[in-house]
Backbone as ProteinMPNN parsed JSONL, in Angstrom:
{"seq_chain_A": "XXXXXXXXXXXXXXXXXXXXXXXXXXXXXXXXXXXXXXXXXXXXXXXXXXXXXXXXXXXXXXXXXXXXXXXXXXXXXXXXXXXXXXXXXXXXXXXXXXXXXXXXXXXXXXXXXXXXXXXXXXXXXXXXXXXXXXXXXXXXXXXXXXXXXXXXXXXXXXXXXXXXXXXXXXXXXXXXXXXXXXXXXXX", "coords_chain_A": {"N_chain_A": [[0.669, -0.745, 0.107], [0.469, 2.011, -0.885], [1.628, 5.773, 0.346], [-0.035, 7.642, -0.913], [-2.468, 5.944, -1.368], [-3.852, 5.395, 1.432], [-4.412, 8.056, 2.144], [-7.469, 10.393, 2.332], [-10.399, 11.994, 0.949], [-11.212, 15.372, 3.012], [-13.785, 14.999, 5.206], [-16.631, 15.673, 4.234], [-20.009, 17.507, 3.455], [-23.793, 17.312, 2.985], [-26.507, 19.813, 2.206], [-30.017, 19.622, 1.145], [-31.812, 21.49, -1.414], [-34.918, 22.776, -1.968], [-36.502, 24.937, -2.304], [-36.67, 28.366, -1.345], [-33.835, 27.648, -1.124], [-32.668, 27.009, -3.201], [-32.538, 29.062, -4.569], [-31.5, 30.934, -3.414], [-29.14, 30.315, -1.661], [-27.123, 30.727, 0.896], [-25.123, 30.467, 2.301], [-21.653, 29.215, 2.66], [-20.491, 27.022, 0.43], [-19.255, 23.576, -1.077], [-20.106, 23.019, -3.676], [-22.602, 22.883, -5.785], [-24.933, 20.707, -7.165], [-27.625, 19.106, -9.559], [-30.268, 17.267, -7.358], [-32.706, 14.337, -6.544], [-35.194, 13.282, -4.707], [-36.159, 10.992, -2.817], [-39.767, 9.777, -1.589], [-40.624, 12.531, -1.082], [-42.441, 15.204, -1.73], [-42.181, 18.718, -3.378], [-44.561, 21.375, -2.016], [-46.617, 24.323, -1.401], [-47.524, 24.584, 1.279], [-46.906, 25.865, 3.821], [-48.043, 27.623, 5.992], [-46.688, 30.398, 6.262], [-45.707, 33.285, 8.614], [-44.119, 34.955, 9.347], [-41.392, 34.999, 7.724], [-42.758, 35.275, 4.516], [-44.806, 35.944, 5.794], [-47.589, 37.403, 7.843], [-48.995, 37.113, 10.735], [-51.364, 38.169, 11.101], [-51.948, 38.464, 8.161], [-51.484, 35.994, 6.237], [-48.872, 34.127, 5.14], [-47.27, 32.168, 1.969], [-45.386, 29.173, 1.779], [-43.097, 26.774, 1.164], [-42.929, 23.372, 1.273], [-41.892, 20.191, 2.136], [-44.146, 17.6, 1.303], [-45.145, 14.599, 2.734], [-44.335, 11.576, 0.424], [-44.412, 10.728, -2.794], [-42.247, 12.659, -5.224], [-39.21, 14.942, -4.874], [-37.527, 17.251, -7.114], [-34.533, 18.596, -6.91], [-31.935, 21.733, -5.119], [-28.485, 19.807, -4.377], [-26.324, 20.687, -2.025], [-22.945, 20.995, -1.411], [-20.811, 20.391, 1.678], [-18.315, 22.036, 2.987], [-16.587, 20.23, 5.996], [-14.78, 22.175, 7.634], [-16.467, 23.897, 7.182], [-19.142, 23.429, 8.127], [-20.254, 23.587, 10.873], [-21.124, 26.343, 11.003], [-22.831, 26.506, 8.698], [-24.719, 24.671, 9.488], [-25.915, 26.36, 11.575], [-26.789, 28.394, 10.616], [-28.548, 27.495, 8.622], [-30.623, 26.627, 10.795], [-31.547, 28.714, 12.274], [-32.723, 30.04, 10.134], [-34.561, 28.38, 8.619], [-35.717, 27.257, 10.743], [-37.68, 29.081, 12.528], [-39.969, 28.965, 13.65], [-40.415, 26.219, 14.096], [-41.745, 24.992, 12.19], [-40.124, 22.538, 10.328], [-39.095, 19.498, 10.508], [-36.308, 18.981, 10.916], [-34.225, 16.483, 9.268], [-32.152, 13.684, 7.897], [-31.435, 12.604, 4.936], [-31.645, 10.375, 1.997], [-30.667, 11.195, -1.178], [-30.303, 11.689, -4.453], [-27.477, 12.041, -7.414], [-27.779, 14.259, -9.711], [-25.383, 14.135, -11.493], [-24.612, 11.338, -10.513], [-24.672, 9.188, -8.123], [-25.037, 8.673, -4.954], [-25.954, 10.572, -1.856], [-26.013, 12.028, 1.829], [-28.235, 13.577, 2.403], [-28.878, 16.696, 4.412], [-32.158, 17.674, 5.477], [-35.188, 19.678, 5.541], [-38.105, 18.822, 6.152], [-41.409, 18.869, 6.464], [-43.474, 19.94, 9.503], [-46.356, 17.83, 9.82], [-47.877, 17.711, 11.932], [-47.964, 20.108, 13.007], [-49.358, 23.78, 14.137], [-49.074, 25.513, 11.89], [-49.243, 23.688, 9.547], [-50.535, 23.959, 6.117], [-51.46, 21.175, 5.116], [-52.559, 20.659, 1.968], [-53.841, 22.782, -0.644], [-56.286, 24.235, -2.502], [-55.663, 26.103, -5.438], [-57.124, 28.516, -5.926], [-57.006, 28.878, -2.835], [-54.239, 29.149, -2.613], [-53.674, 30.697, -4.319], [-54.668, 33.112, -3.372], [-53.147, 33.646, -0.486], [-50.667, 34.195, -1.085], [-50.881, 36.045, -2.443], [-51.569, 37.823, -0.93], [-49.317, 37.815, 1.184], [-47.173, 39.541, 3.171], [-43.982, 39.721, 4.212], [-40.725, 39.918, 6.336], [-39.127, 38.929, 4.698], [-40.11, 40.04, 2.247], [-42.094, 40.321, -0.146], [-44.705, 37.632, -0.591], [-45.207, 36.961, -3.428], [-42.726, 37.207, -4.525], [-41.476, 34.91, -3.844], [-42.62, 32.65, -4.57], [-42.502, 33.425, -7.381], [-39.689, 33.634, -7.753], [-39.064, 30.819, -7.048], [-40.117, 29.049, -8.814], [-39.349, 30.417, -10.787], [-36.382, 29.985, -11.279], [-36.497, 26.958, -10.765], [-37.313, 26.673, -13.788], [-35.106, 27.453, -15.001], [-33.833, 25.245, -14.787], [-34.768, 23.229, -15.557], [-36.523, 21.86, -14.185], [-39.689, 20.547, -13.545], [-43.177, 21.668, -12.35], [-45.958, 21.676, -12.322], [-47.802, 22.337, -10.422], [-46.89, 24.622, -9.511], [-46.368, 26.071, -11.482], [-48.949, 27.07, -12.896], [-49.538, 27.973, -10.524], [-48.338, 30.42, -11.218], [-48.409, 31.065, -13.167], [-51.224, 32.439, -13.269], [-50.613, 34.446, -11.078], [-48.741, 36.17, -12.614], [-50.591, 36.834, -14.774], [-52.764, 38.645, -13.718], [-50.826, 40.224, -12.534], [-49.902, 41.311, -14.715], [-52.241, 42.99, -15.786], [-52.98, 44.467, -14.055], [-50.76, 45.907, -14.702]], "CA_chain_A": [[-0.13, -0.13, -0.314], [0.868, 3.499, -1.14], [0.876, 6.379, 1.22], [-1.343, 7.661, -1.531], [-3.689, 5.043, -0.628], [-4.302, 5.756, 2.59], [-5.418, 9.501, 1.864], [-8.868, 10.429, 2.209], [-10.652, 13.144, 1.449], [-11.761, 15.168, 3.72], [-14.932, 14.877, 5.145], [-17.86, 16.623, 3.708], [-21.607, 17.521, 4.255], [-24.756, 17.28, 1.801], [-27.848, 20.246, 2.238], [-30.424, 19.794, -0.085], [-32.72, 22.311, -0.821], [-35.711, 22.581, -2.876], [-37.574, 26.363, -2.215], [-35.816, 28.717, -1.624], [-32.363, 27.375, -1.126], [-32.21, 26.442, -4.678], [-32.423, 30.266, -5.582], [-30.446, 31.912, -2.441], [-28.435, 28.858, 0.118], [-27.067, 31.729, 1.453], [-24.03, 29.56, 3.264], [-20.783, 28.606, 1.579], [-20.821, 25.566, -0.431], [-18.209, 23.595, -2.361], [-20.322, 22.807, -5.116], [-24.013, 22.623, -6.023], [-25.781, 19.74, -8.096], [-28.852, 18.764, -8.898], [-30.555, 15.98, -6.752], [-33.394, 13.935, -6.448], [-35.084, 13.115, -3.288], [-37.431, 10.004, -3.151], [-40.996, 9.158, -0.656], [-41.48, 13.342, -0.198], [-43.081, 16.553, -2.829], [-42.346, 19.883, -2.904], [-45.635, 22.064, -1.726], [-47.106, 25.312, -0.754], [-48.151, 23.751, 2.246], [-46.582, 26.065, 5.049], [-48.473, 29.238, 6.315], [-45.788, 31.377, 6.627], [-46.437, 34.408, 9.834], [-42.201, 35.814, 9.577], [-40.744, 35.811, 6.356], [-43.474, 35.895, 3.794], [-45.861, 36.588, 5.61], [-47.718, 37.606, 9.233], [-50.13, 36.342, 11.793], [-52.883, 38.816, 10.614], [-51.979, 38.269, 6.898], [-50.699, 35.078, 6.315], [-48.159, 33.685, 2.995], [-47.214, 30.253, 1.867], [-43.972, 28.698, 1.66], [-43.065, 25.826, 0.643], [-42.086, 22.172, 2.953], [-41.713, 18.978, 1.524], [-44.956, 16.993, 2.256], [-45.106, 12.823, 2.004], [-45.352, 11.173, -0.884], [-43.896, 10.821, -4.105], [-40.604, 12.844, -4.727], [-38.854, 16.305, -5.435], [-36.096, 17.451, -7.602], [-33.802, 20.168, -6.236], [-30.073, 20.92, -5.665], [-28.13, 18.935, -3.402], [-25.202, 21.726, -1.336], [-21.966, 20.191, -0.765], [-20.571, 21.725, 2.353], [-16.792, 21.537, 3.628], [-16.354, 19.771, 7.101], [-14.947, 23.226, 8.217], [-17.936, 25.253, 7.31], [-20.566, 23.212, 8.722], [-21.375, 24.055, 11.857], [-21.421, 27.794, 10.635], [-23.976, 26.326, 8.058], [-26.1, 24.257, 10.451], [-26.269, 27.591, 12.606], [-27.682, 29.379, 9.732], [-30.235, 27.001, 8.859], [-31.599, 26.357, 11.564], [-31.737, 30.222, 12.125], [-33.35, 30.675, 8.9], [-35.557, 27.34, 8.595], [-36.768, 26.87, 11.899], [-38.399, 30.554, 13.245], [-40.816, 28.655, 14.672], [-40.178, 24.948, 14.148], [-42.609, 23.85, 11.412], [-39.911, 21.936, 9.477], [-38.085, 18.485, 10.532], [-34.742, 18.866, 10.184], [-33.926, 14.935, 9.209], [-31.074, 12.887, 6.56], [-32.008, 11.664, 4.098], [-30.882, 9.967, 0.622], [-30.363, 12.182, -1.952], [-30.037, 10.72, -6.174], [-27.186, 12.831, -7.431], [-27.664, 14.191, -11.382], [-24.616, 13.417, -12.018], [-24.447, 9.861, -10.646], [-24.015, 8.645, -6.839], [-26.327, 9.092, -3.833], [-25.589, 11.282, -0.753], [-27.414, 11.559, 2.72], [-28.427, 15.653, 3.446], [-29.815, 17.14, 5.343], [-34.062, 18.125, 4.901], [-35.964, 20.389, 6.329], [-39.017, 17.941, 5.655], [-42.435, 19.641, 6.494], [-44.101, 18.93, 10.534], [-47.45, 17.828, 9.181], [-48.598, 18.236, 12.928], [-47.314, 21.726, 13.162], [-50.376, 24.338, 13.348], [-49.025, 26.384, 10.439], [-49.285, 22.785, 8.234], [-51.628, 23.987, 6.204], [-52.129, 20.69, 4.405], [-53.773, 20.183, 0.208], [-54.931, 23.873, -0.518], [-56.981, 24.614, -3.531], [-55.212, 26.753, -6.654], [-57.518, 29.529, -5.437], [-56.235, 29.358, -1.324], [-53.085, 29.262, -2.731], [-53.742, 32.165, -4.803], [-55.246, 34.675, -2.288], [-52.547, 33.684, 0.269], [-49.971, 33.756, -1.765], [-50.649, 37.524, -2.672], [-51.522, 38.848, 0.203], [-48.22, 37.456, 2.424], [-45.527, 40.241, 2.828], [-43.315, 39.531, 5.664], [-39.044, 39.759, 7.111], [-38.116, 38.564, 3.641], [-40.268, 40.774, 1.851], [-43.391, 39.885, -0.637], [-44.818, 35.635, -0.66], [-45.324, 36.591, -4.602], [-41.502, 37.266, -5.286], [-40.45, 34.21, -3.079], [-42.967, 31.732, -5.098], [-42.08, 33.376, -8.761], [-38.696, 33.294, -7.845], [-38.557, 29.8, -6.904], [-40.515, 28.814, -10.183], [-38.31, 30.704, -12.633], [-35.365, 28.972, -10.914], [-37.17, 25.507, -11.216], [-37.686, 26.222, -14.965], [-33.92, 27.21, -15.454], [-33.389, 23.587, -14.289], [-35.471, 22.333, -16.385], [-37.421, 20.697, -13.395], [-40.94, 20.939, -13.892], [-43.747, 21.449, -11.353], [-46.917, 22.026, -12.881], [-49.194, 22.87, -10.047], [-46.94, 25.787, -9.248], [-46.813, 26.483, -12.688], [-50.573, 26.879, -12.87], [-49.815, 29.604, -9.86], [-47.291, 31.25, -11.254], [-49.312, 31.984, -15.105], [-52.322, 33.396, -12.432], [-49.933, 35.482, -10.311], [-48.245, 37.376, -13.787], [-51.621, 37.481, -15.615], [-52.982, 39.308, -12.489], [-49.913, 41.314, -12.128], [-49.98, 42.113, -16.046], [-53.766, 43.504, -16.267], [-52.852, 45.384, -13.75], [-50.539, 47.446, -15.232]], "C_chain_A": [[0.881, 1.363, 0.078], [0.853, 4.402, -0.21], [0.213, 6.74, 0.764], [-2.418, 6.975, -1.036], [-4.122, 4.942, 0.164], [-4.824, 7.382, 2.841], [-6.535, 9.132, 1.683], [-9.432, 11.999, 1.564], [-11.261, 13.454, 2.629], [-13.155, 15.098, 3.677], [-15.974, 16.043, 4.744], [-19.75, 16.752, 4.187], [-22.691, 17.87, 3.279], [-26.456, 18.594, 2.637], [-28.977, 19.632, 0.754], [-31.963, 20.704, -0.093], [-33.65, 22.241, -2.131], [-37.071, 23.901, -2.934], [-36.329, 27.32, -2.751], [-34.361, 29.042, -1.715], [-31.585, 26.997, -2.804], [-31.515, 28.133, -4.869], [-31.465, 31.512, -4.741], [-29.89, 31.263, -1.608], [-28.421, 30.165, 0.964], [-26.334, 31.358, 2.335], [-22.862, 29.03, 2.205], [-20.871, 27.345, 1.272], [-19.646, 25.41, -1.446], [-18.789, 23.225, -3.673], [-22.475, 22.216, -4.975], [-24.202, 21.735, -7.29], [-26.882, 18.956, -8.032], [-29.325, 17.443, -8.303], [-31.796, 15.822, -6.303], [-33.808, 13.301, -5.623], [-36.701, 12.441, -3.114], [-38.204, 10.003, -1.756], [-41.589, 11.297, 0.102], [-41.8, 14.635, -1.626], [-42.415, 18.057, -2.621], [-43.871, 20.407, -3.435], [-45.825, 22.879, -1.349], [-47.808, 24.565, 0.737], [-47.912, 24.434, 3.9], [-47.577, 27.53, 5.138], [-47.711, 30.024, 6.769], [-46.182, 33.044, 7.35], [-45.027, 34.812, 10.079], [-41.72, 36.49, 7.912], [-41.264, 36.105, 5.723], [-44.615, 35.818, 4.306], [-46.516, 37.228, 7.102], [-49.09, 37.169, 9.436], [-51.635, 36.949, 11.343], [-52.965, 38.836, 9.069], [-50.575, 37.176, 6.44], [-49.59, 34.668, 4.676], [-47.91, 32.885, 3.175], [-46.035, 30.198, 1.589], [-43.919, 27.254, 1.624], [-42.074, 24.663, 1.346], [-42.714, 20.916, 1.465], [-43.027, 17.773, 2.751], [-44.584, 15.409, 1.636], [-45.543, 12.314, 0.648], [-44.617, 11.457, -1.942], [-42.419, 11.481, -4.715], [-40.171, 13.848, -5.36], [-37.491, 16.527, -6.08], [-35.328, 18.652, -6.802], [-32.327, 20.208, -6.339], [-29.927, 20.284, -4.055], [-26.105, 20.242, -3.24], [-24.405, 20.898, -0.892], [-21.175, 20.982, -0.23], [-19.066, 21.045, 3.106], [-17.211, 21.569, 5.055], [-16.535, 21.139, 8.273], [-15.649, 23.925, 8.038], [-19.397, 24.658, 7.844], [-21.437, 23.321, 10.274], [-21.093, 25.203, 11.889], [-22.874, 27.632, 9.934], [-25.227, 25.6, 8.23], [-26.549, 25.714, 11.163], [-27.541, 28.234, 11.863], [-28.823, 29.05, 9.253], [-31.18, 27.156, 9.549], [-32.185, 27.974, 12.154], [-33.065, 30.745, 11.138], [-34.995, 29.513, 8.7], [-36.478, 27.389, 9.845], [-37.066, 27.969, 12.461], [-39.382, 29.77, 14.054], [-41.382, 27.051, 14.426], [-41.261, 24.21, 13.305], [-41.34, 23.023, 10.552], [-39.161, 21.7, 10.736], [-37.091, 18.273, 10.154], [-33.986, 17.16, 10.18], [-32.587, 14.396, 7.991], [-31.738, 12.472, 5.814], [-31.31, 11.446, 2.79], [-31.104, 11.016, -0.994], [-29.338, 11.698, -3.806], [-29.147, 12.128, -6.757], [-27.65, 13.369, -9.62], [-26.693, 13.082, -11.517], [-24.172, 12.026, -11.489], [-23.839, 10.059, -8.987], [-25.79, 8.815, -6.091], [-25.274, 9.268, -2.246], [-26.286, 11.407, 0.203], [-27.104, 12.995, 2.605], [-29.475, 15.937, 3.953], [-31.388, 17.924, 4.952], [-34.388, 18.597, 5.482], [-37.421, 19.537, 5.421], [-40.593, 19.503, 6.984], [-43.187, 19.003, 8.318], [-45.514, 19.048, 10.526], [-48.35, 17.865, 10.826], [-48.264, 19.327, 13.471], [-48.737, 22.431, 12.834], [-50.172, 25.336, 12.009], [-48.274, 25.386, 9.13], [-50.222, 23.495, 7.963], [-52.509, 22.839, 4.982], [-52.213, 20.892, 2.433], [-54.114, 21.935, 0.031], [-54.856, 23.561, -2.316], [-55.582, 25.141, -4.266], [-55.212, 27.677, -6.107], [-57.396, 29.81, -4.272], [-54.594, 29.69, -1.999], [-52.773, 30.86, -3.617], [-53.766, 33.62, -4.085], [-54.252, 34.313, -0.876], [-51.377, 34.27, -0.145], [-50.038, 35.593, -2.385], [-51.108, 38.368, -2.346], [-50.639, 39.007, 1.293], [-47.37, 38.482, 1.913], [-44.832, 40.153, 3.741], [-41.88, 39.477, 5.564], [-38.623, 40.201, 5.859], [-38.569, 38.9, 2.575], [-41.353, 40.163, 0.527], [-43.93, 38.642, -0.945], [-44.673, 35.572, -2.176], [-43.925, 36.745, -5.163], [-40.691, 36.073, -5.103], [-41.963, 32.656, -4.298], [-42.579, 32.006, -6.901], [-40.812, 33.395, -8.49], [-38.171, 31.396, -7.99], [-38.82, 28.647, -8.287], [-39.717, 29.038, -11.321], [-37.112, 29.658, -12.427], [-35.582, 27.223, -10.874], [-37.101, 25.509, -12.623], [-36.23, 26.683, -15.161], [-33.033, 25.934, -15.578], [-33.765, 22.712, -14.679], [-36.117, 21.153, -15.498], [-39.078, 21.52, -13.427], [-41.909, 20.329, -12.891], [-45.031, 22.23, -11.731], [-48.164, 21.985, -11.992], [-48.4, 24.81, -9.265], [-46.599, 26.841, -10.346], [-47.567, 27.291, -12.831], [-50.456, 28.077, -11.756], [-49.918, 30.477, -11.142], [-47.864, 32.552, -12.628], [-50.075, 32.852, -13.666], [-52.015, 34.7, -11.972], [-49.631, 36.238, -11.463], [-49.577, 37.432, -14.373], [-52.392, 38.642, -14.83], [-52.144, 40.719, -12.425], [-49.668, 42.302, -14.03], [-51.091, 42.757, -16.427], [-53.176, 44.446, -15.339], [-52.466, 46.591, -13.949], [-50.473, 48.168, -16.224]], "O_chain_A": [[1.678, 1.604, 0.984], [-0.096, 4.119, 0.521], [-0.833, 6.617, 1.402], [-3.239, 7.501, -0.285], [-5.145, 4.267, 0.051], [-5.597, 7.696, 3.745], [-6.9, 8.084, 1.15], [-8.79, 13.026, 1.785], [-11.776, 12.604, 3.355], [-13.805, 15.11, 2.631], [-15.876, 17.223, 5.082], [-20.408, 16.16, 5.043], [-22.439, 18.901, 2.655], [-27.26, 18.137, 3.449], [-28.589, 19.326, -0.374], [-32.874, 20.692, 0.734], [-33.245, 21.746, -3.183], [-38.193, 23.807, -3.433], [-35.539, 27.299, -3.695], [-33.781, 30.052, -2.115], [-30.449, 26.824, -3.247], [-30.357, 28.387, -5.201], [-30.944, 32.54, -5.175], [-30.15, 31.66, -0.472], [-29.388, 30.615, 1.579], [-26.653, 31.796, 3.44], [-23.134, 28.521, 1.118], [-21.436, 26.581, 2.055], [-19.148, 26.221, -2.226], [-18.083, 23.123, -4.677], [-23.163, 21.469, -4.28], [-23.657, 22.04, -8.35], [-27.248, 18.287, -7.066], [-28.769, 16.442, -8.753], [-32.306, 16.767, -5.7], [-33.018, 12.399, -5.344], [-37.825, 12.936, -3.197], [-37.517, 10.194, -0.752], [-42.342, 11.563, 1.039], [-40.936, 14.616, -2.504], [-42.19, 18.388, -1.457], [-44.385, 20.18, -4.53], [-45.158, 22.853, -0.314], [-48.899, 24.003, 0.63], [-48.397, 23.946, 4.921], [-47.656, 28.331, 4.207], [-48.02, 30.487, 7.867], [-46.834, 33.869, 6.71], [-44.797, 35.03, 11.269], [-41.689, 37.561, 7.306], [-41.047, 37.297, 5.506], [-45.577, 35.636, 3.559], [-45.542, 37.709, 7.682], [-50.004, 36.939, 8.644], [-52.707, 36.348, 11.274], [-54.041, 39.219, 8.609], [-49.361, 37.361, 6.343], [-49.755, 34.985, 3.498], [-48.058, 32.382, 4.289], [-45.504, 31.2, 1.109], [-44.837, 26.61, 2.133], [-40.942, 24.822, 1.803], [-43.46, 20.889, 0.486], [-43.012, 17.382, 3.919], [-44.02, 15.085, 0.591], [-46.57, 12.484, -0.008], [-44.133, 12.587, -1.988], [-41.445, 10.732, -4.647], [-40.59, 13.936, -6.515], [-36.463, 16.034, -5.617], [-35.907, 19.509, -6.135], [-31.575, 19.49, -6.998], [-30.673, 20.241, -3.076], [-25.187, 20.417, -4.041], [-24.771, 20.048, -0.081], [-20.697, 21.968, -0.791], [-18.867, 19.929, 3.586], [-17.929, 22.462, 5.507], [-17.384, 21.371, 9.133], [-15.635, 24.894, 8.797], [-20.461, 25.27, 7.938], [-22.61, 23.202, 10.627], [-20.65, 25.477, 13.004], [-23.867, 28.268, 10.285], [-26.296, 25.673, 7.624], [-27.752, 25.976, 11.161], [-28.692, 28.484, 12.222], [-29.858, 29.717, 9.258], [-32.287, 27.622, 9.281], [-33.384, 28.119, 12.395], [-33.995, 31.522, 11.352], [-36.166, 29.892, 8.669], [-37.701, 27.531, 9.871], [-36.382, 27.888, 13.481], [-39.507, 30.081, 15.239], [-42.566, 26.738, 14.551], [-41.649, 23.075, 13.581], [-41.994, 22.711, 9.557], [-38.735, 22.473, 11.594], [-36.794, 17.531, 9.218], [-33.27, 16.793, 11.112], [-32.316, 15.286, 7.184], [-32.781, 11.889, 6.113], [-30.436, 12.243, 2.448], [-32.208, 11.213, -1.502], [-28.149, 11.505, -4.059], [-29.722, 13.214, -6.699], [-27.709, 12.539, -10.527], [-26.819, 11.861, -11.61], [-23.246, 11.533, -12.134], [-22.906, 10.785, -8.645], [-26.955, 8.968, -6.456], [-24.387, 8.576, -1.747], [-27.431, 11.012, -0.017], [-25.988, 13.508, 2.689], [-30.641, 15.542, 3.938], [-31.453, 18.749, 4.041], [-34.036, 18.191, 6.59], [-37.633, 19.706, 4.221], [-40.5, 20.445, 7.771], [-43.408, 17.797, 8.433], [-46.06, 20.028, 11.033], [-49.561, 18.072, 10.745], [-48.34, 19.362, 14.699], [-49.374, 22.127, 11.825], [-51.08, 25.779, 11.306], [-47.439, 25.678, 8.273], [-50.95, 23.904, 8.867], [-53.493, 23.091, 4.286], [-51.35, 21.684, 2.054], [-54.877, 22.28, 0.933], [-54.026, 23.039, -3.06], [-54.499, 24.738, -3.842], [-54.184, 28.172, -5.645], [-57.59, 31.009, -4.074], [-53.98, 30.677, -1.593], [-51.924, 31.742, -3.489], [-53.176, 34.694, -4.199], [-54.777, 34.887, 0.078], [-50.99, 35.077, 0.7], [-48.987, 36.154, -2.697], [-51.249, 39.461, -2.895], [-50.782, 39.852, 2.176], [-46.898, 38.545, 0.778], [-45.336, 40.95, 4.533], [-41.568, 38.888, 4.529], [-38.028, 41.252, 5.622], [-37.968, 38.456, 1.596], [-40.993, 38.992, 0.417], [-43.452, 38.395, -2.052], [-44.171, 34.54, -2.621], [-43.83, 36.417, -6.346], [-39.635, 35.871, -5.703], [-41.374, 31.589, -4.466], [-42.396, 31.044, -7.647], [-40.406, 32.892, -9.538], [-37.309, 30.882, -8.703], [-38.068, 27.75, -8.667], [-39.442, 28.377, -12.322], [-36.888, 28.712, -13.183], [-34.637, 26.441, -10.978], [-36.821, 24.391, -13.057], [-35.893, 25.799, -15.95], [-31.992, 25.687, -16.187], [-33.429, 21.552, -14.441], [-36.245, 19.97, -15.814], [-39.398, 22.707, -13.349], [-41.868, 19.161, -12.504], [-45.1, 23.42, -11.424], [-49.287, 21.719, -12.42], [-49.019, 25.755, -8.776], [-46.552, 28.064, -10.215], [-47.133, 28.439, -12.934], [-51.137, 29.086, -11.935], [-50.833, 30.98, -11.793], [-47.829, 33.751, -12.906], [-49.484, 33.787, -13.125], [-52.633, 35.743, -12.185], [-50.341, 37.243, -11.473], [-49.755, 38.639, -14.537], [-52.609, 39.651, -15.502], [-52.565, 41.87, -12.313], [-49.388, 43.468, -14.31], [-51.014, 43.201, -17.572], [-52.775, 45.449, -15.929], [-52.962, 47.7, -13.749], [-50.271, 49.376, -16.096]]}, "name": "protein", "num_of_chains": 1, "seq": "XXXXXXXXXXXXXXXXXXXXXXXXXXXXXXXXXXXXXXXXXXXXXXXXXXXXXXXXXXXXXXXXXXXXXXXXXXXXXXXXXXXXXXXXXXXXXXXXXXXXXXXXXXXXXXXXXXXXXXXXXXXXXXXXXXXXXXXXXXXXXXXXXXXXXXXXXXXXXXXXXXXXXXXXXXXXXXXXXXXXXXXXXXX"}
């Protein structure tokens, strides 16, 4: 055995993003690659009282809900950055503890499977909206504005970035088409 054979790459960690983390991760990472998570799907299923709405005028944000599959981005994080990244994500994602942070297998587009930190919705949490009609989603997204800005911006930015990545989400596309039609009609 040579000295080279005994050397190993430094450990890294992975984070799976399926909403705003795709277009605004906000943390140091070594690389980002498209990934597929099985067993959960992206849905506008979380009532936002902080980032994209208020208790009086709630918005909606994405959650991973049981069943199906979700395409998103897997971010590789250096071990030396992991504690800072983890603290940042806890502060960003767990404002009201609506998510459960779990480790899940993610299939990378380039091949291989990694275990990634993933935020899935806690379906027992009071802010879990469940399955809403397109009309209900439209009303909430239209009305919501929180500390991170208008709910419409969040939804449209996520849809745009998914489209740029070649990721189709029919329900999200239908919602964005209605939101943009309203914006165009109002102008």
